C-alpha positions in Angstrom: -9.3 17.5 -7.4 -9.2 16.3 -11.0 -8.4 18.3 -14.1 -9.9 21.7 -14.7 -10.7 22.0 -18.4 -13.8 24.2 -17.8 -12.5 27.0 -20.1 -12.5 24.5 -23.1 -15.9 23.0 -22.5 -19.1 23.7 -24.5 -21.5 24.3 -21.6 -25.3 24.6 -21.7 -27.4 26.0 -18.8 -30.1 23.7 -17.7 -32.5 23.3 -14.8 -33.2 20.5 -12.4 -36.5 20.1 -14.3 -34.5 19.2 -17.4 -32.9 16.3 -15.5 -36.2 15.0 -14.2 -36.8 11.2 -14.8 -33.1 10.8 -15.6 -30.5 8.6 -13.8 -27.6 10.7 -12.7 -24.4 8.9 -11.6 -22.8 10.9 -8.8 -19.2 10.7 -7.8 -19.6 9.8 -4.1 -16.1 11.0 -3.2 -16.8 14.7 -3.6 -20.2 14.9 -1.8 -19.0 13.7 1.7 -15.9 16.0 1.4 -18.2 18.9 0.7 -20.5 18.0 3.5 -17.7 17.6 6.0 -16.2 20.9 4.8 -19.3 23.0 4.9 -21.6 21.6 7.5 -19.8 22.8 10.6 -20.2 24.9 13.7 -19.0 28.5 14.0 -15.5 27.4 15.2 -15.1 24.9 12.4 -16.0 21.8 14.4 -18.1 19.3 12.4 -21.5 18.3 13.5 -21.3 15.5 16.0 -23.7 13.4 18.0 -23.5 13.0 21.8 -20.8 10.4 21.5 -18.5 12.7 19.5 -19.1 10.9 16.2 -19.1 13.1 13.1 -22.5 13.4 11.4 -22.1 16.2 8.9 -21.9 13.7 6.0 -25.2 12.0 7.1 -27.0 15.3 7.3 -25.8 16.5 3.9 -26.5 13.2 2.2 -30.0 13.0 3.6 -31.1 16.5 2.6 -29.3 16.6 -0.7 -30.6 13.3 -1.9 -34.1 14.2 -0.7 -33.9 17.4 -2.9 -32.7 15.5 -5.9 -35.5 12.9 -5.7 -38.0 15.7 -5.1 -36.9 17.2 -8.3 -37.6 13.9 -10.1 -33.9 12.9 -10.4 -32.9 9.2 -9.9 -29.5 9.4 -8.3 -27.0 6.6 -8.0 -23.8 7.1 -5.9 -20.5 5.7 -7.1 -17.8 5.1 -4.5 -14.1 5.1 -5.1 -12.2 1.8 -4.8 -8.4 1.3 -4.5 -6.5 4.3 -5.8 -4.1 3.8 -8.7 -0.5 3.8 -7.6 0.2 6.9 -9.7 -2.2 8.8 -7.5 0.1 8.4 -4.4 1.8 11.8 -5.0 -1.5 13.6 -5.2 -2.8 11.9 -2.0 0.4 12.8 -0.2 0.1 16.4 -1.1 -3.6 16.5 0.0 -2.5 14.9 3.3 0.1 17.6 3.9 -2.4 20.4 3.1 -4.9 18.9 5.6 -2.2 18.6 8.3 -1.1 22.2 7.8 -4.7 23.4 7.9 -5.2 21.5 11.2 -2.2 23.3 12.8 -3.5 26.7 11.6 -7.0 25.8 12.9 -5.6 25.1 16.4 -3.7 28.4 16.4 -6.8 30.3 15.3 -8.9 28.6 18.1 -6.3 29.6 20.7 -6.5 33.2 19.5 -10.3 33.2 19.4 -10.3 33.9 15.7 -13.4 32.0 14.8 -13.6 33.2 11.2 -10.1 31.9 10.4 -10.7 28.8 12.4 -13.8 27.9 10.3 -11.9 28.5 7.0 -9.0 26.3 8.1 -11.3 23.6 9.4 -13.0 23.3 6.0 -9.7 22.2 4.6 -9.2 19.4 7.1 -12.0 17.0 6.2 -11.2 13.4 5.7 -13.5 10.7 4.3 -12.8 7.7 6.5 -13.8 4.1 5.9 -16.4 4.6 8.7 -17.9 7.6 6.9 -18.1 5.6 3.6 -19.8 2.7 5.3 -22.3 4.9 7.1 -23.1 6.7 3.8 -23.7 3.4 2.0 -25.9 2.2 4.9 -28.0 5.4 4.8 -28.4 5.3 1.0 -29.6 1.7 1.3 -32.2 2.7 3.9 -33.3 5.5 1.6 -33.9 3.1 -1.3 -31.1 4.7 -3.3 -28.6 2.4 -5.2 -24.9 2.8 -4.8 -22.0 1.2 -6.7 -18.6 0.2 -5.5 -16.0 1.1 -8.1 -12.8 -1.1 -8.4 -10.7 2.0 -8.6 -11.7 5.6 -9.7 -15.4 6.4 -8.9 -15.6 8.8 -11.9 -14.3 6.2 -14.2 -17.0 3.8 -13.1 -19.7 6.4 -13.3 -18.6 7.3 -16.8 -18.6 3.6 -17.8 -22.2 3.4 -16.6 -23.2 6.4 -18.6 -21.5 5.1 -21.7 -23.4 1.8 -21.3 -26.7 3.8 -21.1 -27.3 2.9 -17.4 -27.1 6.6 -16.5 -28.0 9.7 -18.4 -25.0 11.7 -17.1 -22.2 11.9 -14.5 -22.4 14.6 -11.9 -19.1 16.2 -11.0 -17.4 19.6 -10.7 -14.1 18.6 -12.5 -13.6 17.3 -16.0 -12.1 13.9 -15.3 -15.5 12.2 -16.3 -15.0 13.5 -19.8 -11.5 12.1 -20.0 -13.0 8.8 -18.9 -15.5 9.0 -21.7 -18.7 10.1 -20.1 -21.0 11.3 -22.9 -22.6 13.9 -20.7 -21.3 15.7 -17.6 -23.6 17.7 -15.3 -21.8 20.4 -13.3 -23.2 22.4 -10.4 -25.8 19.8 -9.6 -24.8 19.8 -5.9 -24.4 23.6 -5.5 -27.4 24.9 -7.4 -28.9 28.0 -5.9 -27.7 31.3 -4.4 -24.2 31.2 -3.2 -21.9 33.6 -1.4 -18.5 34.2 -3.1 -15.5 33.4 -0.8 -14.4 36.4 1.4 -16.9 38.7 -0.2 -20.4 40.0 0.6 -21.5 39.1 -2.9 -24.0 36.4 -3.9 -24.3 34.8 -7.3 -26.8 32.4 -8.8 -25.4 29.0 -9.6 -27.3 26.9 -12.2 -26.6 23.4 -13.4 -24.7 23.0 -16.6 -24.6 20.2 -19.1 -21.4 19.4 -21.1 -21.7 17.0 -24.0 -18.4 15.3 -24.8 -19.2 14.9 -28.5 -20.1 18.6 -28.9 -17.0 19.8 -27.0 -14.7 17.6 -29.1 -16.3 18.7 -32.3 -16.0 22.4 -31.3 -12.4 21.9 -30.4 -11.6 19.9 -33.5 -9.8 17.1 -31.5 -10.5 13.6 -30.4 -10.8 12.3 -26.8 -7.2 11.0 -27.0 -6.0 14.5 -27.6 -8.2 15.8 -24.8 -6.4 13.4 -22.5 -3.0 14.7 -23.8 -4.1 18.2 -23.0 -4.8 17.0 -19.4 -1.3 15.4 -19.2 0.4 18.6 -20.2 -1.7 20.5 -17.6 -1.2 17.9 -14.9 -3.6 15.3 -13.5 -4.1 13.4 -10.3 -1.7 10.8 -11.8 1.1 13.0 -13.2 2.7 16.4 -12.7 2.2 18.7 -15.6 4.4 21.3 -17.2 4.6 24.6 -15.2 2.9 27.5 -17.0 0.6 25.3 -19.1 -3.1 25.7 -18.5 -6.2 24.6 -20.5 -5.9 27.2 -23.2 -2.2 26.8 -23.8 -2.4 23.0 -23.6 -5.2 23.0 -26.2 -3.2 25.3 -28.5 -0.2 23.0 -28.3 -2.1 19.8 -28.9 -4.2 21.3 -31.6 -1.0 22.5 -33.4 1.3 19.5 -32.8 -1.1 16.6 -32.3 0.2 14.8 -29.3 1.8 15.3 -25.9 5.1 13.9 -27.1 5.5 16.4 -30.0 4.4 19.3 -27.9 7.0 18.5 -25.2 9.7 18.2 -27.9 8.9 21.7 -29.1 8.8 23.0 -25.6 12.1 21.4 -24.7 10.4 19.7 -21.7 10.1 16.1 -20.7 7.5 13.8 -19.2 8.6 10.2 -19.0 7.1 8.2 -21.9 6.1 5.4 -19.6 4.2 7.8 -17.4 2.5 9.3 -20.5 1.4 5.9 -21.7 0.3 4.9 -18.2 -1.9 8.0 -17.7 -3.4 7.6 -21.1 -4.3 4.0 -20.2 -5.9 5.1 -16.9 -8.3 7.4 -18.8 -8.8 5.5 -22.0 -8.9 2.0 -20.6 -10.1 2.5 -17.0 -10.5 -0.2 -14.4 -14.3 -0.6 -14.2 -16.9 -3.3 -13.5 -20.2 -4.4 -14.8 -21.0 -6.1 -11.5 -23.7 -3.7 -10.2 -27.4 -3.6 -10.0 -29.5 -0.4 -10.1 -32.8 -0.5 -8.4 -34.6 2.4 -6.6 -37.2 1.9 -3.9 -39.1 3.9 -1.3 -37.2 4.6 1.9 -37.4 2.2 4.9 -38.5 5.0 7.2 -38.0 2.9 10.3 -34.4 2.1 9.4 -33.7 5.7 8.5 -35.1 7.1 11.7 -33.4 4.3 13.8 -30.1 5.2 12.3 -30.3 9.0 12.3 -32.5 9.7 15.3 -31.9 6.6 17.5 -28.1 6.3 16.9 -27.1 9.9 16.1 -29.7 12.1 17.8 -31.0 13.8 14.7 -34.3 15.7 15.0 -37.1 13.2 14.2 -39.3 16.0 12.8 -36.6 17.2 10.5 -35.8 13.7 9.3 -39.5 13.0 8.8 -39.9 16.2 6.7 -37.0 15.2 4.5 -38.5 11.7 4.0 -41.7 13.3 2.7 -39.7 14.5 -0.3 -39.1 10.8 -1.3 -42.8 10.5 -2.0 -41.9 11.7 -5.5 -40.2 8.3 -5.9 -43.6 6.6 -6.1 -44.4 8.4 -9.3 -40.9 7.8 -10.7 -41.1 4.1 -10.0 -44.5 3.9 -11.7 -43.4 6.0 -14.7 -40.0 4.5 -15.2 -36.9 6.5 -16.1 -36.7 8.3 -19.4 -33.4 9.0 -21.1 
């Protein structure tokens, strides 16, 4: 889920064209979850092949990656490694939410309430080791690099951007900025016309760029203080203070300078060891330089064998998607531009 600091961020509208010829590091945790949640049948059942194996993630990954490459973007997907022990509470809460949603989905199915069933089913998606392995295999066949993070995927993606190996990190939450990503791209995966939940209203979603340096300058704080704001709000690694959101958290840190001083004034407490540990997670993250970024044209036979031969995808639709990767020829000749 990550920290939502969007109200504090200096955001600029951009287009996919603005990101052309640029390497974008994509948090590979969020994409499969989104595909599994949204690419479903009317009753909420995910797409499956004839053997009952879920294929929603493969469908979403193929078509989204094809569209990014067709727009001139060079994507690299970064996969989560072992979660930090402090994330156990967050993961347990997520598990409870999924289990409750599954119970409510079954009840809705029994009642024939397909609308409720689909909504509840979207909350039950789980990214298994098999789904991760299949995603990596498909990306390799498509000629798209992927990186295995030792721990948090967004930390690794941010590290790559700080090194200059990527122009930006693509994510919906703000954790990448806490990890030090110089540029965050929001809405990359949901660009276009979208229906608002439970309403017959459509809105246009456009990509946004957030520059860490500009945001910190506008707020008049440093990155360490941005992390302290997140600690007061609550992160995946600690429970925050009830009633504190981005704006109030910012006001407190701006006025008192640190999480400790703000907590003292509020008469609230977060264990000092926990504060120090969360700061270290964001400011000294567990990352690696053991990766190699290289893009290539898809191995069409491997892609078709996997998707059509093993999972009964339509060969015509897969072939049409692969045509969009022709843009890669020009990108490989031209080289990437930051």
